[in-house]
N, C-alpha and C positions, 0 to 999 in steps of 0.2 A: 451471430454477427458480433465481431469484436468491438467495433467502433461505430457510433452513430454519426453518419456523415450527412444527415439531413438538417436543414436549418430549423431552429426552434419553432417557428410559426408555420412550418410546412412549405410547400412550393419548391421551386427549383433553386439550386445553389450551384453556382459555377465556381470551381476552385482550381487554382493553378496547382501544379505539382508541388511547389514549395509550400503553399498554404495547406495542402493535404498532409504533407509531412508534419507541419506544425500542429495540425489538428490531431493527428494520430498520436504524436508525442504528448500533447496536452491531455487527451483522453486516457492515455496510459498512466500518466502522473496522477490524474484525478482518481484513478482506480486504487491507488495505494495511499492517497492523501486523506487518511482517516486514522484517528488514534487506535481504534480496534483493529483495523487491518494492519497497521504497523506492528501492533502487539502480536498479532497472528504470525507475521513474518519473522519477528524476533524469536517467538516461541519455536517456530518450525526450523530455525537455524540449527537446533539440536537434533533434528530429524523428524520423520513422519509421526503424526499423532492422530488419534481418533477424534471425532467431534466431541464425544463425551470428555475426553482428556483435555481438549482445548477449553471446553466450558468450565471445567474444574480449575485449570491452571490460570485462565484469564478472568474468571469471575464474571462472565457475560451470560445473559440468558441465551438458551439454545436457539430460539427463534431469531433473535437479533444476530447471533453469530452466523447462522445459516445464510442470512442475507449477505453478510460481509464475505463469507466464503464463496458465495455465488459470484459476487462482483469480481473477486480475485481470480476465480476460475475462468470467467468469461473473458477477462483481460489476458489470460494465458500465463498468469503468474503462478497459479497453483495447479496441481493435478490431484485427482481423487481416484481411489480404488475402493471397491466394496468387498468385504469379506463377511459372508452371511448377512447379518443385519447391521453390521458396523461399517461406517465410512471412514476411511483414513485419508488425510490430506498431507501433501508434501509440496515443497517448492519445486516447480518445474525446471527452473534454470537458476542456479545459484549465483549467476552474474547479477541478480537483483541486489545482492549485498554490495557489489561494486558501485552501485548507484547510491545506496543508503549510507555507506561508510563515509564518503566525502561530505555528505549533508551533515552527518553527526559531527565531523571535524569542524565544519564551518560554524555550527551552532556552539560548539565548545569554545572556539575562538571568540565568537560574539559575546558569549556569557563572560568569558575572562575579561574582555575589554570593558563590558558593563560593570563588572566588579571593580576594575581599576578606576573607572570614572566615579563610581559611588564612594570608593575609598578616599579619593581626592576631595569629593564634596564634603565629607565628614571632617576633613582637616581644616577647612576654611572657617 
């Protein structure tokens, strides 16, 4: 199951088509909205990597990393393949970077604006 469409407290939840679309989008964005998961996506930009390589490159405990990889896989962001006892992960659809790139640009602008404001504060 990619997305949990049940209400938090159980019971029935009636959702319009538009609400369902918003729910699916929100669940997808939640799946990547974590510093470790974003670091994984950034690392995998260079290509496929084994779990061991990701542990080393990211400096994350393997048990923690495995949970994050599972979330990204369930959301359809990553794919995995096994070769003997080694599991390799890669980005399933590189269009994910088309989502992340504008966010980075927005944050750069925001930081630049904040720097400008701070610079003006120091002059008064």
